[in-house]
C-alpha beads as a LAMMPS data file, in Angstrom:
LAMMPS data file: protein, C-alpha beads

61 atoms
60 bonds

1 atom types
1 bond types

-500.0 500.0 xlo xhi
-500.0 500.0 ylo yhi
-500.0 500.0 zlo zhi

Masses

1 110.0

Atoms # bond

1 1 1 -114.178 491.068 -324.757
2 1 1 -117.411 488.713 -323.317
3 1 1 -114.677 486.292 -321.832
4 1 1 -112.475 488.939 -319.801
5 1 1 -116.061 490.368 -318.313
6 1 1 -117.129 486.849 -317.225
7 1 1 -113.689 486.088 -315.631
8 1 1 -113.495 489.715 -313.872
9 1 1 -117.613 489.132 -312.612
10 1 1 -116.213 485.308 -311.651
11 1 1 -113.176 486.844 -309.558
12 1 1 -115.511 489.834 -307.890
13 1 1 -118.032 486.954 -307.086
14 1 1 -115.271 485.223 -305.219
15 1 1 -113.730 488.010 -303.616
16 1 1 -117.094 489.652 -302.034
17 1 1 -118.329 485.868 -300.811
18 1 1 -115.043 486.003 -298.748
19 1 1 -115.674 489.575 -297.630
20 1 1 -119.207 488.557 -296.484
21 1 1 -118.004 485.419 -294.652
22 1 1 -115.230 487.493 -293.000
23 1 1 -117.758 490.116 -292.028
24 1 1 -120.449 487.568 -291.123
25 1 1 -117.589 485.410 -288.519
26 1 1 -116.545 488.599 -286.860
27 1 1 -120.422 489.604 -286.202
28 1 1 -120.745 486.305 -284.647
29 1 1 -117.698 486.539 -282.387
30 1 1 -115.534 484.019 -284.299
31 1 1 -111.968 484.691 -283.010
32 1 1 -110.218 483.110 -286.184
33 1 1 -112.631 482.821 -289.289
34 1 1 -110.119 480.310 -291.167
35 1 1 -109.818 478.169 -288.325
36 1 1 -111.367 474.727 -288.830
37 1 1 -112.676 473.960 -285.371
38 1 1 -115.248 476.989 -285.465
39 1 1 -114.649 477.902 -281.645
40 1 1 -115.343 480.812 -280.223
41 1 1 -112.285 481.095 -277.850
42 1 1 -109.537 479.585 -280.186
43 1 1 -106.697 481.434 -279.708
44 1 1 -104.861 479.998 -282.517
45 1 1 -104.749 476.896 -285.044
46 1 1 -102.814 474.830 -282.286
47 1 1 -105.747 474.948 -279.988
48 1 1 -108.049 473.226 -282.097
49 1 1 -109.188 469.677 -281.274
50 1 1 -108.545 468.289 -284.644
51 1 1 -105.367 466.060 -285.098
52 1 1 -102.852 467.058 -287.982
53 1 1 -100.834 464.440 -289.782
54 1 1 -97.691 465.462 -291.820
55 1 1 -96.762 463.820 -295.091
56 1 1 -95.621 460.628 -293.821
57 1 1 -98.747 459.889 -292.281
58 1 1 -97.485 460.320 -288.611
59 1 1 -99.217 462.626 -286.242
60 1 1 -97.517 466.072 -285.993
61 1 1 -97.393 468.031 -282.534

Bonds

1 1 1 2
2 1 2 3
3 1 3 4
4 1 4 5
5 1 5 6
6 1 6 7
7 1 7 8
8 1 8 9
9 1 9 10
10 1 10 11
11 1 11 12
12 1 12 13
13 1 13 14
14 1 14 15
15 1 15 16
16 1 16 17
17 1 17 18
18 1 18 19
19 1 19 20
20 1 20 21
21 1 21 22
22 1 22 23
23 1 23 24
24 1 24 25
25 1 25 26
26 1 26 27
27 1 27 28
28 1 28 29
29 1 29 30
30 1 30 31
31 1 31 32
32 1 32 33
33 1 33 34
34 1 34 35
35 1 35 36
36 1 36 37
37 1 37 38
38 1 38 39
39 1 39 40
40 1 40 41
41 1 41 42
42 1 42 43
43 1 43 44
44 1 44 45
45 1 45 46
46 1 46 47
47 1 47 48
48 1 48 49
49 1 49 50
50 1 50 51
51 1 51 52
52 1 52 53
53 1 53 54
54 1 54 55
55 1 55 56
56 1 56 57
57 1 57 58
58 1 58 59
59 1 59 60
60 1 60 61
């Protein structure tokens, strides 16, 4: 019983952290909070300056 409560608290903490991150990013004007470029004008992940590589090691477009 105690194990179930601990797991539930961990999941609730993770969910609360994710929601808090989204709210803070939106207040700071970040358009896409999941984008790794952290650009305020980033319309999509394709506009980021980070180079992406596929599984063969070649640069993808």
